[in-house]
FIDO-289063 format. One line per field, with one value per residue: residue number from 1; x, y, z of N, C-alpha, C in turn. Coordinates in pm, 1 decimal, padded with zeros to 6 digits, m for minus. Last residue first. Layout:
N
n: c(NUM/...)
n.px: c(X/...)
n.py: c(Y/...)
n.pz: c(Z/...)
ca.px: c(X/...)
ca.py: c(Y/...)
ca.pz: c(Z/...)
c.px: c(X/...)
c.py: c(Y/...)
c.pz: c(Z/...)
//
This chain:
232
n: c(232/231/230/229/228/227/226/225/224/223/222/221/220/219/218/217/216/215/214/213/212/211/210/209/208/207/206/205/204/203/202/201/200/199/198/197/196/195/194/193/192/191/190/189/188/187/186/185/184/183/182/181/180/179/178/177/176/175/174/173/172/171/170/169/168/167/166/165/164/163/162/161/160/159/158/157/156/155/154/153/152/151/150/149/148/147/146/145/144/143/142/141/140/139/138/137/136/135/134/133/132/131/130/129/128/127/126/125/124/123/122/121/120/119/118/117/116/115/114/113/112/111/110/109/108/107/106/105/104/103/102/101/100/99/98/97/96/95/94/93/92/91/90/89/88/87/86/85/84/83/82/81/80/79/78/77/76/75/74/73/72/71/70/69/68/67/66/65/64/63/62/61/60/59/58/57/56/55/54/53/52/51/50/49/48/47/46/45/44/43/42/41/40/39/38/37/36/35/34/33/32/31/30/29/28/27/26/25/24/23/22/21/20/19/18/17/16/15/14/13/12/11/10/9/8/7/6/5/4/3/2/1)
n.px: c(00725.7/00884.5/01076.3/00993.9/00974.4/00766.9/00851.1/01091.1/00962.1/00813.2/00993.0/01114.9/00879.7/00843.7/01078.8/01038.9/00769.6/00692.6/00628.0/00382.7/00208.6/00230.9/00116.5/m00154.1/m00216.4/m00112.1/m00302.7/m00539.8/m00491.7/m00448.5/m00699.6/m00877.0/m00753.2/m00800.7/m01067.2/m01366.5/m01643.6/m01737.0/m01702.3/m01406.8/m01400.1/m01521.7/m01326.7/m01087.2/m01169.8/m01230.1/m00975.9/m00875.7/m01023.7/m00944.0/m00713.2/m00728.8/m00671.0/m00419.9/m00259.4/m00300.6/m00155.9/00098.3/00170.5/00190.9/00223.7/00123.9/m00034.2/00153.9/00222.5/m00001.2/m00025.9/00201.4/00126.0/m00081.5/00077.8/00204.3/m00005.6/m00113.8/00007.6/m00144.8/m00416.8/m00377.8/m00322.2/m00557.5/m00732.8/m00635.9/m00704.0/m00976.8/m01035.1/m00942.1/m01141.7/m01374.9/m01467.7/m01611.5/m01538.3/m01624.6/m01458.4/m01280.4/m01439.2/m01446.8/m01189.1/m01141.2/m01318.6/m01202.4/m00969.3/m01054.5/m01170.1/m00956.8/m00796.1/m00965.9/m00968.4/m00698.1/m00681.8/m00916.0/m01016.6/m01204.4/m01265.9/m01251.9/m01422.7/m01684.8/m01695.6/m01707.5/m01909.4/m02105.3/m01947.3/m01871.0/m02127.9/m02187.6/m01997.4/m02072.0/m02326.7/m02257.2/m02161.2/m02426.6/m02549.4/m02394.0/m02213.0/m01894.2/m01726.7/m01512.2/m01443.5/m01353.1/m01128.9/m00974.0/m00962.2/m00827.1/m00578.4/m00513.2/m00503.2/m00276.0/m00059.8/m00060.5/m00002.5/00257.2/00368.4/00349.3/00510.6/00758.8/00791.9/00811.9/01060.7/01219.9/01200.9/01061.5/00997.1/00892.9/00657.0/00734.0/00768.7/00771.8/01037.4/01274.1/01243.4/01187.1/00988.8/00733.2/00589.5/00307.0/00148.5/00113.3/m00065.9/00048.8/00054.5/m00198.2/m00216.7/m00039.0/m00177.6/m00404.9/m00288.6/m00171.6/m00417.5/m00533.8/m00337.7/m00293.7/m00587.8/m00614.8/m00624.2/m00439.2/m00235.6/m00173.2/m00063.2/00130.0/00338.9/00384.1/00493.3/00633.5/00779.5/01049.3/01045.5/01026.8/00908.7/00708.0/00363.6/00201.2/00153.6/m00105.7/m00117.0/m00091.9/m00330.7/m00516.8/m00457.3/m00498.6/m00787.2/m00867.2/m00751.1/m00891.1/m01144.8/m01090.4/m01017.8/m01254.6/m01412.3/m01306.4/m01352.6/m01632.8/m01680.8/m01549.3)
n.py: c(00248.7/00371.3/00175.1/00185.5/00319.9/00202.3/m00063.1/m00037.8/00067.5/m00146.9/m00337.9/m00187.9/m00191.5/m00452.3/m00504.8/m00373.3/m00459.9/m00641.7/m00592.0/m00478.6/m00698.7/m00765.1/m00574.9/m00586.2/m00833.2/m00774.4/m00595.1/m00714.4/m00922.9/m00763.8/m00633.5/m00870.5/m00962.0/m00749.8/m00712.0/m00799.6/m00778.4/m00917.7/m00765.8/m00779.2/m01041.8/m00999.9/m00846.6/m01004.8/m01242.9/m01108.7/m01053.2/m01292.3/m01391.9/m01245.0/m01414.5/m01642.3/m01599.7/m01502.5/m01730.1/m01866.3/m01710.6/m01723.3/m01972.1/m01914.7/m01584.4/m01342.7/m01233.9/m01097.1/m00902.2/m00768.7/m00654.4/m00499.9/m00300.4/m00187.3/m00081.3/00125.8/00290.8/00351.2/00507.7/00756.8/00687.9/00594.7/00834.8/00962.0/00800.1/00818.7/01098.2/01081.5/00901.3/01052.9/01266.0/01143.3/00888.4/00638.0/00387.9/00301.1/00373.5/00151.1/m00027.1/00119.7/00107.4/m00167.0/m00190.7/m00030.3/m00168.8/m00405.8/m00295.2/m00177.0/m00403.7/m00527.0/m00334.4/m00335.0/m00615.4/m00830.5/m01070.6/m01223.3/m01441.7/m01340.4/m01107.8/m01253.9/m01337.7/m01116.7/m00931.3/m00992.7/m01012.9/m00766.3/m00620.6/m00750.6/m00631.8/m00362.5/m00411.3/m00492.9/m00255.7/m00121.0/m00288.7/m00255.4/00057.3/00174.3/00216.5/00042.7/m00058.5/00181.4/00244.5/00034.6/00112.0/00355.9/00259.1/00097.9/00282.5/00436.0/00229.5/00152.1/00391.7/00431.1/00199.2/00259.2/00492.5/00395.1/00206.7/00410.1/00519.9/00290.5/00235.3/00521.5/00771.8/01123.9/01331.2/01559.6/01915.2/02261.7/02498.3/02634.8/02806.8/02542.7/02281.0/02082.6/01746.3/01572.9/01429.9/01551.9/01734.0/01968.6/01913.7/01939.7/02213.0/02318.1/02246.9/02410.9/02661.4/02650.4/02637.3/02896.1/03047.2/02980.6/02799.9/02485.6/02259.4/02077.2/02119.2/02393.1/02343.4/02151.4/02321.2/02503.8/02342.3/02033.4/01916.3/01699.9/01386.1/01204.2/00964.8/01095.5/01119.8/00916.5/00787.0/00802.8/01017.4/01214.2/01184.9/01230.1/01511.0/01628.2/01608.1/01749.8/02010.3/02115.2/02111.9/02284.1/02528.6/02567.6/02623.4/02866.0/03034.0/03033.4/03158.6/03417.0)
n.pz: c(m02472.4/m02180.1/m01925.8/m01612.6/m01349.1/m01223.3/m01188.8/m01034.1/m00808.8/m00725.7/m00658.3/m00441.9/m00264.2/m00203.3/m00074.4/00156.9/00266.9/00411.2/00643.9/00620.1/00612.0/00885.5/01029.2/00987.4/01129.6/01389.0/01465.4/01472.3/01674.8/01893.8/01920.2/01958.0/02184.5/02375.4/02376.9/02291.9/02239.2/02055.7/01839.9/01810.8/01734.0/01493.2/01364.8/01370.0/01231.1/00977.2/00896.3/00858.5/00663.0/00452.1/00383.1/00258.8/m00012.8/00032.9/00090.1/m00129.3/m00302.3/m00182.9/m00269.2/m00537.4/m00662.9/m00728.1/m00536.3/m00390.1/m00545.5/m00566.2/m00313.7/m00312.2/m00493.4/m00344.9/m00137.3/m00290.0/m00335.3/m00073.3/00119.8/00097.1/00146.1/00429.7/00530.5/00516.2/00643.6/00908.1/00954.5/00952.7/01159.2/01374.0/01349.3/01434.9/01603.7/01621.6/01601.9/01367.1/01177.8/01175.4/00999.1/00760.8/00714.4/00653.7/00445.8/00257.0/00194.6/00077.1/m00140.1/m00253.2/m00339.4/m00516.1/m00707.1/m00786.6/m00897.0/m00980.3/m00933.7/m00672.8/m00504.5/m00255.1/m00271.8/m00274.4/m00036.1/00138.0/00125.4/00308.3/00547.4/00577.8/00629.9/00860.5/01022.5/01022.3/01161.7/01408.5/01519.8/01532.1/01737.7/01957.0/01933.0/02025.8/02251.5/02306.2/02061.4/01955.5/02067.0/01988.4/01699.6/01709.7/01805.1/01571.2/01357.8/01451.7/01454.1/01174.0/01057.3/01143.8/01044.4/00768.4/00763.2/00812.9/00584.1/00385.9/00464.8/00410.3/00131.8/m00041.7/m00220.5/m00168.9/m00354.5/m00603.2/m00533.0/m00623.2/m00579.3/m00502.3/m00288.9/m00065.8/m00171.2/m00068.9/m00162.9/m00149.6/00049.6/00275.1/00314.8/00257.5/m00022.6/m00099.2/m00069.5/m00248.7/m00501.5/m00462.1/m00482.9/m00760.0/m00892.1/m00834.3/m00972.2/m01230.2/m01375.6/m01546.2/m01712.6/m01672.5/m01853.4/m01771.7/m01533.1/m01586.3/m01712.5/m01511.9/m01307.2/m01295.0/m01003.9/m00980.4/m00818.0/m00600.9/m00809.1/m01090.9/m01097.9/m01040.5/m00809.8/m00723.8/m00560.2/m00762.9/m00925.2/m00735.4/m00660.2/m00900.0/m00924.5/m00669.9/m00724.1/m00955.3/m00812.7/m00607.9/m00740.4/m00867.1/m00657.7/m00570.0/m00796.7/m00740.4/m00516.9/m00567.3)
ca.px: c(00745.7/00767.0/01068.1/00996.0/01072.7/00768.7/00744.2/01097.4/01062.8/00749.6/00920.2/01182.8/00945.9/00746.6/01051.8/01149.5/00780.1/00737.8/00732.2/00497.8/00245.8/00255.6/00247.6/m00082.2/m00257.4/m00043.8/m00145.4/m00505.0/m00515.4/m00341.5/m00566.3/m00891.2/m00766.8/m00658.1/m00987.6/m01246.5/m01550.2/m01728.1/m01826.4/m01475.8/m01343.2/m01581.1/m01456.1/m01092.5/m01095.3/m01333.7/m01071.0/m00804.1/m01037.3/m01074.8/m00696.0/m00761.1/m00784.7/m00526.6/m00293.8/m00359.4/m00301.5/00029.6/00159.0/00105.9/00289.7/00203.6/m00108.0/00073.4/00317.0/00057.8/m00128.7/00202.7/00247.3/m00119.8/m00019.7/00292.5/00067.4/m00190.1/00075.4/00008.9/m00353.4/m00422.9/m00202.9/m00452.0/m00762.5/m00634.9/m00556.8/m00925.9/m01069.7/m00886.5/m01006.2/m01351.8/m01358.8/m01689.2/m01447.5/m01692.1/m01585.6/m01234.2/m01400.5/m01559.7/m01233.7/m01065.8/m01342.1/m01334.1/m00961.4/m00970.6/m01251.5/m01056.3/m00746.8/m00931.2/m01087.4/m00755.5/m00595.9/m00869.8/m00887.9/m01189.9/m01270.1/m01188.2/m01270.2/m01615.6/m01695.6/m01611.6/m01787.7/m02138.2/m02021.1/m01783.8/m02041.7/m02268.8/m01987.6/m01946.9/m02342.6/m02321.4/m02089.8/m02307.3/m02602.8/m02388.5/m02329.5/m01976.1/m01819.9/m01567.0/m01494.2/m01466.3/m01241.7/m00976.9/m01018.1/m00978.9/m00657.2/m00535.7/m00599.3/m00420.1/m00096.2/m00108.0/m00132.7/00154.5/00386.9/00288.9/00352.9/00696.4/00791.4/00687.9/00945.5/01217.5/01142.5/01182.8/00944.6/00992.3/00719.9/00665.5/00831.2/00677.3/00916.7/01279.8/01319.1/01196.0/01150.7/00779.7/00697.1/00412.3/00159.9/00225.6/m00117.6/00010.4/00199.6/m00119.6/m00306.3/m00009.1/m00066.3/m00416.3/m00353.8/m00087.8/m00314.7/m00606.9/m00349.7/m00188.6/m00489.9/m00607.8/m00707.5/m00572.2/m00301.0/m00220.5/m00178.8/00030.4/00264.4/00311.3/00359.8/00627.2/00659.2/01005.6/01050.1/01132.8/00949.1/00812.8/00476.9/00212.8/00289.5/m00071.1/m00142.5/00013.9/m00194.8/m00511.3/m00445.3/m00367.0/m00697.4/m00906.3/m00701.2/m00745.5/m01137.6/m01135.9/m00921.4/m01136.4/m01447.9/m01313.8/m01227.7/m01582.6/m01730.0/m01500.7)
ca.py: c(00226.1/00357.3/00278.1/00110.3/00361.6/00345.8/m00039.5/m00102.6/00143.6/m00020.4/m00349.9/m00234.5/m00062.9/m00395.2/m00585.7/m00337.6/m00328.4/m00694.0/m00663.5/m00389.5/m00630.9/m00880.7/m00587.4/m00482.2/m00816.2/m00878.2/m00541.2/m00616.4/m00964.6/m00849.8/m00560.0/m00772.4/m01059.6/m00820.3/m00613.3/m00888.0/m00675.1/m00975.6/m00777.3/m00641.8/m00990.8/m01083.8/m00791.4/m00889.4/m01253.1/m01194.0/m00939.1/m01197.0/m01462.8/m01202.6/m01257.3/m01648.4/m01667.6/m01402.2/m01602.9/m01925.8/m01726.7/m01588.0/m01925.5/m02016.5/m01702.6/m01388.9/m01307.2/m01214.3/m01003.8/m00810.8/m00759.5/m00597.7/m00400.6/m00252.1/m00193.2/00018.1/00257.3/00278.2/00369.8/00772.8/00749.1/00501.5/00727.6/01020.9/00812.0/00708.4/01067.7/01184.5/00863.7/00939.0/01287.9/01198.7/00994.5/00767.2/00481.2/00257.4/00446.5/00273.5/m00048.9/00094.6/00245.0/m00096.2/m00278.2/m00011.8/m00023.1/m00411.2/m00361.1/m00084.6/m00298.9/m00589.4/m00355.5/m00203.4/m00549.8/m00692.6/m01061.7/m01107.3/m01465.6/m01444.7/m01082.3/m01155.7/m01441.0/m01224.5/m00919.6/m00966.3/m01130.5/m00860.5/m00603.0/m00785.1/m00770.7/m00396.5/m00358.5/m00581.4/m00367.0/m00053.0/m00285.8/m00391.0/m00019.4/00129.2/00323.8/00118.7/m00148.9/00120.3/00340.0/00049.3/m00026.0/00347.9/00353.2/00039.1/00179.8/00504.5/00313.0/00053.0/00324.8/00517.9/00212.3/00143.1/00511.5/00479.3/00149.5/00336.6/00605.8/00352.4/00140.8/00447.7/00628.0/01021.2/01270.6/01435.5/01789.7/02155.6/02445.1/02521.8/02851.7/02686.7/02317.4/02199.7/01840.3/01632.0/01384.3/01470.3/01600.6/01963.6/01925.1/01823.0/02132.5/02346.2/02189.3/02278.3/02630.3/02658.8/02509.5/02747.5/03061.9/02962.5/02911.7/02564.2/02369.9/02056.8/02000.2/02350.1/02431.4/02120.7/02206.9/02552.0/02387.6/02163.5/01947.1/01849.5/01461.5/01321.1/00992.4/01001.8/01199.8/00967.8/00824.6/00672.6/00875.6/01197.8/01164.2/01104.5/01395.9/01617.3/01550.3/01600.1/01917.6/02084.0/02053.1/02162.5/02472.5/02553.7/02509.5/02760.0/02989.8/02992.7/03018.7/03334.5)
ca.pz: c(m02621.7/m02270.5/m02052.1/m01735.3/m01457.7/m01251.8/m01278.5/m01165.0/m00889.7/m00771.3/m00768.4/m00554.8/m00306.4/m00290.5/m00202.6/00080.7/00198.0/00267.4/00648.6/00631.7/00501.9/00769.1/01035.7/00940.9/00996.6/01316.7/01457.7/01391.1/01534.1/01855.0/01899.3/01853.9/02083.5/02349.9/02323.9/02334.4/02344.1/02189.6/01883.4/01854.9/01869.4/01591.0/01381.8/01423.6/01376.8/01067.1/00900.9/00947.0/00773.7/00495.1/00425.7/00409.6/00043.9/m00021.4/00193.0/m00026.4/m00329.8/m00188.7/m00135.6/m00479.9/m00623.9/m00812.9/m00656.8/m00319.6/m00506.0/m00698.4/m00365.2/m00218.2/m00527.6/m00479.7/m00117.4/m00240.7/m00446.6/m00167.2/00090.8/00095.0/00021.5/00312.6/00530.5/00450.6/00500.5/00838.4/00949.5/00859.3/01044.4/01354.4/01339.7/01292.8/01615.8/01648.1/01700.1/01502.6/01192.7/01240.3/01131.6/00856.1/00730.0/00778.2/00569.8/00304.9/00259.3/00195.5/m00030.6/m00236.0/m00244.4/m00399.3/m00654.0/m00729.2/m00765.1/m01002.9/m00998.7/m00755.5/m00643.8/m00268.4/m00227.2/m00408.2/m00148.5/00155.9/00040.7/00165.5/00492.9/00561.4/00525.3/00754.2/01016.2/00967.6/01020.8/01325.6/01495.0/01456.0/01583.5/01893.6/01963.5/01942.6/02219.9/02408.8/02155.9/01889.6/02119.8/02120.8/01751.2/01676.9/01875.0/01697.5/01345.9/01419.2/01566.4/01288.9/01025.5/01166.2/01201.1/00825.8/00745.8/00909.8/00729.7/00383.0/00471.8/00552.2/00255.8/00009.5/m00214.3/m00200.5/m00228.5/m00564.7/m00581.0/m00584.3/m00617.3/m00606.9/m00416.8/m00099.4/m00145.4/m00125.2/m00069.8/m00221.6/m00091.7/00266.6/00322.0/00380.6/00061.9/m00117.0/00012.1/m00114.5/m00469.6/m00458.9/m00352.8/m00637.9/m00892.5/m00800.8/m00819.5/m01142.3/m01367.6/m01426.3/m01738.2/m01578.3/m01867.3/m01913.0/m01560.8/m01516.1/m01791.5/m01618.8/m01297.2/m01374.4/m01097.3/m00962.5/m00936.7/m00603.8/m00671.5/m01043.7/m01083.0/m01189.9/m00871.4/m00815.1/m00507.1/m00668.1/m00978.4/m00781.3/m00571.8/m00854.4/m01013.4/m00702.0/m00606.5/m00949.7/m00935.1/m00580.5/m00659.0/m00966.0/m00737.0/m00495.0/m00756.4/m00878.9/m00524.9/m00457.7)
c.px: c(00619.8/00794.6/00928.7/00970.1/01085.2/00852.3/00725.2/00980.4/01083.7/00850.3/00854.8/01106.9/01031.0/00794.0/00939.9/01134.9/00906.7/00762.6/00782.2/00613.7/00340.4/00278.3/00301.1/00064.5/m00187.2/m00092.8/m00083.7/m00380.1/m00501.1/m00370.2/m00468.1/m00770.3/m00777.8/m00652.3/m00845.2/m01128.8/m01430.6/m01660.6/m01836.6/m01630.4/m01400.4/m01527.1/m01530.9/m01219.9/m01131.4/m01295.5/m01191.0/m00904.7/m00980.3/m01087.0/m00824.1/m00745.0/m00827.7/m00663.7/m00391.2/m00371.9/m00363.1/m00130.3/00083.2/00070.2/00169.5/00265.4/00007.6/m00000.1/00236.1/00138.4/m00079.4/00082.5/00243.4/m00006.4/m00059.1/00194.4/00134.9/m00109.6/00010.5/00082.5/m00225.0/m00377.6/m00257.8/m00348.9/m00641.4/m00645.5/m00545.2/m00777.4/m01014.4/m00916.1/m00895.8/m01213.1/m01332.8/m01586.7/m01528.8/m01631.2/m01650.5/m01337.2/m01356.0/m01545.7/m01379.4/m01125.4/m01270.2/m01370.1/m01098.3/m00975.5/m01186.0/m01166.7/m00867.9/m00882.3/m01063.6/m00889.6/m00661.2/m00813.2/m00831.5/m01035.7/m01235.1/m01165.6/m01216.2/m01475.1/m01638.0/m01598.5/m01683.5/m02021.7/m02068.7/m01853.3/m01947.7/m02194.9/m02069.7/m01937.6/m02200.1/m02322.6/m02131.1/m02195.3/m02499.8/m02435.1/m02300.6/m02087.6/m01941.9/m01681.6/m01548.8/m01528.9/m01371.4/m01110.7/m01051.3/m01037.9/m00790.4/m00604.6/m00623.5/m00502.8/m00248.2/m00136.0/m00162.6/00016.9/00271.3/00275.3/00297.0/00559.1/00727.6/00667.6/00813.9/01085.8/01128.7/01117.0/01074.3/00938.6/00817.9/00739.8/00742.4/00778.2/00876.4/01159.1/01327.6/01287.1/01156.4/00913.6/00708.4/00498.4/00263.1/00247.5/00005.2/m00033.0/00153.1/00007.8/m00242.6/m00091.3/m00030.7/m00300.3/m00376.5/m00151.8/m00221.7/m00500.8/m00428.0/m00232.1/m00387.3/m00526.9/m00725.1/m00652.1/m00429.2/m00296.4/m00245.6/m00104.2/00124.3/00262.4/00301.9/00510.3/00673.6/00886.6/01001.7/01137.5/01051.7/00856.5/00584.8/00334.1/00288.9/00072.7/m00092.2/m00003.8/m00087.2/m00380.7/m00433.5/m00344.9/m00552.4/m00818.7/m00723.2/m00693.6/m00973.9/m01097.6/m00963.5/m01046.9/m01334.4/m01327.1/m01225.3/m01428.9/m01637.0/m01535.4)
c.py: c(00243.4/00333.7/00255.0/00198.4/00273.1/00378.1/00105.0/m00091.4/00088.4/00064.6/m00227.5/m00252.5/m00087.7/m00252.7/m00507.5/m00402.7/m00310.7/m00554.0/m00686.4/m00440.3/m00513.8/m00809.7/m00677.1/m00506.7/m00696.1/m00864.4/m00645.1/m00582.1/m00858.2/m00881.2/m00631.5/m00703.0/m00950.5/m00899.9/m00661.4/m00800.1/m00722.9/m00891.0/m00856.3/m00661.5/m00868.4/m01061.3/m00870.4/m00830.6/m01119.3/m01198.2/m01001.8/m01096.2/m01362.2/m01262.7/m01219.6/m01489.5/m01661.0/m01479.2/m01509.8/m01817.1/m01771.8/m01613.8/m01811.1/m01995.2/m01775.5/m01523.3/m01368.7/m01306.0/m01117.6/m00943.8/m00825.2/m00705.0/m00511.0/m00366.6/m00262.6/m00102.9/00116.2/00224.0/00308.9/00629.0/00738.4/00569.2/00629.6/00923.6/00876.1/00708.6/00923.0/01140.5/00954.0/00875.5/01164.1/01215.5/01034.4/00877.4/00590.8/00335.3/00415.9/00376.0/00072.6/00062.5/00214.2/00032.6/m00195.6/m00094.0/00007.0/m00278.2/m00379.7/m00163.8/m00205.2/m00489.8/m00436.6/m00237.3/m00425.9/m00638.9/m00930.7/m01113.5/m01349.3/m01474.7/m01229.2/m01131.6/m01361.7/m01308.2/m01011.9/m00972.6/m01096.1/m00988.4/m00686.7/m00733.0/m00822.4/m00554.1/m00385.0/m00544.0/m00477.8/m00163.9/m00217.5/m00368.3/m00156.9/00039.5/00248.8/00175.1/m00075.5/00015.2/00279.5/00135.4/m00022.1/00215.3/00350.7/00138.5/00116.1/00402.9/00378.7/00121.3/00224.0/00463.5/00313.5/00157.9/00388.9/00501.5/00261.8/00250.5/00515.7/00447.0/00211.7/00350.3/00561.9/00883.5/01149.0/01394.9/01673.3/02015.2/02315.5/02459.5/02741.5/02724.8/02454.3/02229.6/01976.2/01706.0/01432.1/01388.1/01497.3/01819.9/01916.4/01808.1/01973.9/02248.1/02188.9/02188.9/02482.2/02611.4/02523.5/02648.9/02921.5/02954.5/02887.8/02690.9/02476.5/02190.2/01992.7/02231.0/02418.0/02205.2/02150.2/02438.3/02460.3/02225.4/02054.1/01859.1/01602.6/01402.7/01091.7/01039.6/01099.4/01073.4/00843.2/00697.7/00786.8/01062.2/01138.1/01088.6/01262.6/01533.9/01538.9/01535.3/01768.1/01978.3/02002.9/02077.7/02310.9/02482.8/02457.9/02625.2/02874.0/02945.5/02957.0/03185.1)
c.pz: c(m02696.1/m02400.3/m02138.3/m01840.4/m01581.1/m01350.6/m01313.8/m01264.3/m01019.7/m00840.2/m00816.3/m00671.7/m00437.1/m00332.5/m00280.2/m00072.0/00123.7/00199.1/00499.8/00615.8/00493.0/00637.5/00906.0/00919.4/00914.9/01166.0/01362.4/01362.8/01429.6/01707.9/01845.7/01808.8/01944.7/02220.4/02300.0/02300.6/02399.3/02289.2/02010.5/01901.0/01917.9/01720.8/01492.3/01462.7/01426.8/01205.4/01002.2/00996.7/00894.4/00638.3/00502.9/00478.3/00177.5/00025.6/00153.9/00095.1/m00217.9/m00201.3/m00103.0/m00342.9/m00544.2/m00775.5/m00743.7/m00427.2/m00448.3/m00670.1/m00494.6/m00273.1/m00435.4/m00518.0/m00238.4/m00199.4/m00406.5/m00282.8/m00009.2/00067.2/00000.7/00161.1/00431.4/00439.3/00442.7/00689.1/00890.5/00836.7/00933.9/01209.7/01313.5/01265.5/01473.8/01670.8/01723.3/01602.5/01331.4/01264.7/01219.7/00999.8/00804.8/00807.1/00696.5/00438.4/00320.7/00274.3/00089.5/m00115.6/m00189.8/m00282.3/m00518.4/m00657.5/m00709.8/m00874.6/m01019.6/m00811.7/m00743.6/m00420.5/m00299.8/m00387.2/m00273.5/00026.7/00028.9/00074.5/00354.9/00496.1/00471.0/00629.4/00892.1/00941.9/00934.3/01174.4/01394.6/01419.3/01490.6/01745.3/01902.5/01994.4/02130.2/02364.6/02274.2/01997.7/02054.3/02164.3/01904.2/01700.0/01843.7/01797.2/01503.5/01431.7/01567.1/01422.6/01144.8/01158.5/01235.6/00975.0/00789.4/00882.4/00831.2/00534.1/00469.9/00566.7/00370.5/00108.4/m00165.6/m00170.8/m00271.2/m00440.8/m00531.5/m00621.7/m00566.4/m00655.0/m00518.2/m00196.8/m00174.3/m00076.9/m00154.6/m00121.0/m00194.8/00140.5/00314.8/00406.8/00211.6/m00045.8/00004.9/m00039.8/m00323.4/m00438.8/m00347.6/m00501.4/m00788.4/m00792.0/m00776.6/m00997.7/m01246.0/m01433.2/m01625.4/m01620.6/m01774.4/m01923.6/m01681.6/m01518.6/m01723.4/m01714.5/m01408.0/m01364.9/m01171.3/m01073.6/m00913.6/m00715.7/m00679.0/m00903.5/m01023.7/m01190.1/m01007.6/m00870.3/m00602.5/m00599.5/m00882.9/m00852.7/m00622.6/m00751.2/m00986.0/m00808.1/m00634.5/m00851.9/m00954.7/m00689.9/m00649.4/m00857.0/m00829.2/m00551.1/m00662.6/m00853.9/m00657.6/m00480.9)
//
C-alpha cells in the first residue's frame, strides 16, 4: 500500500507541474499509455494521480472519452481572478482580526528582504515566485488552513497566465516603471494590516489583483501564440 501511495505521489507531482505549465495543450486529450511510459507509472497510480488533478481543476474528465487538459479562455481566467480576490480578501480580514504584531512583522521583514531583489530580477519565474510567496505569507496570517489550500490551488491554475502578464510588463517602458512600484503595493497592504486599517488594506489588495485581471484577454492571446508555436 505504501509503495502504491508513493507511486501515486510521484506521478501526481510530475503531472501537476505539466498541467500547471500547459505542457498539455488547452483541451487536449491526454494519452494515458504514453504518460504511463513517460512517467514510469502503472495504470492504477497514474489514474489516481490524474483524478486528483481533475478534483483540483487542472484537468477535466469527460465520460467515455478520458482525461483532458483544462481550457484556457479569458472568461475562465477572469473567474479564477475573481475567486483569488475573494479568497485573499477574506484571508486579509481574518489576518487583521487574528494575527499578532510579531507575525505581521515577519511578513514585513520578508518584504524588506526581497524588495531590492525584486526590482533587479530578470527571471520571470523568480519574480512570480516572490510575488506568490508574499501573498501566501499574507494569507497565512489568517490562521485558516482552508483559505490557504484554496489560494494555493488558484495560484497553480493562473500561474501560466501570470507569467505572461509579467512578460507584458517587462516588454514596455511603462511596465518597467510598474514593476519597480509593484512592491510598493505590497508595502501599502502589509503596513495597513500592521495598523489594523481594514479599509485601506482591502482596497489596496483588491486594486492590486484587479489590475492583473484586466490584462487577461491579451495575456491569453499571447499564451496561445506561445503554446502553439511550431517546434523546429
